[in-house]
C-alpha angles and dihedrals in degrees: 000000000000119000091250097047114080116230108265091205120035120199121197120184123199129154093351092305116116115204109205112197123190100222112195100100095164088063091038088246092289113179114250125168093267093051090048091051090051092049090055091049093048093052091046088057096044093051091049092053122092088205096067121081102160141005134224115199119201143147134245106255140296093036138029094210125324096209132263125327098231095175093101101045091115122192096315096075097170094048092046093048092049089052090053091047090059089071090071102018089062089057090048091053094052115116088209119097107259133197125189112215100199105202102168140343117000106188131179108312087013088063088050088057089056092043091051091061122088094240136014128212121184133204117222086254093057120120124194110201119163089185096175093121093049091051092050092243129122116242113263144184093052091299097149093042094051093042094048093049091051104039105013133245098294096056089045093051092045094054105029100037103023098037101237113167115208128208120207096274093047091047089054091049090050091052092244093118130033095224141357115215137172110286093247090052094050102090096037090050093047092048092048092052092044089049092063092057091041092054092059121089103282097234091048092054091048093049093049091051090049092050093051089052092047092052090071088078099038112102107184134051093231091054089050090052090052092046093052095041093068093058095037091055088049092050094050088058094054124106092235092061093044090053093050091048091051091051091049092050091048090052093050094047093049093059 
């Protein structure tokens, strides 16, 4: 970054929670290739740091992220699109617990950024607008797959095919976001939730996230038991669990 150029992504770290803010408000934080490259670099750094246990992703007001800037795709459409996808796919691949704090319009690829996070919180001023149909462009980046897994086929059809635009409260009712809160409560709420995951032993949080993802392809309860057992056995052997157990025993014996 030069001194004259504002940072296009701002990272704040407090209590093991990194808040990653897309900071190009004049362009409503639209994803261009440069911003996507920076997002990849930011997540590479966060994951390499022992001081980060969870991430909150948000946008500089007034928008969360107004989609992808497709004006510079050039002739190689597929290559250009894949480069734009990396801006949110990189977030989706992160082993860190992630929360999207949707503070304004999330449009197209900007919605994908929210969908790629583990959890979504919305401010009352949030607006979820897939908008692909209206722009004459097919959804991309796994939009329909992510949306359908999170909120089901009806909510996906209503928004992607029938053009419904959801505010924060409607998004909560549709199961697209976990909670809708007043705009001024959005970041504190997101950081508080992220803080719970960040306070856990890092490897434990990562394994739990990985297990929840894996369960999408597990069909039977007994297979789920086997899948979880491996990691549960690992966790029982960890110092953190031993310490908690010792404290519990001490409390019981002191009664």
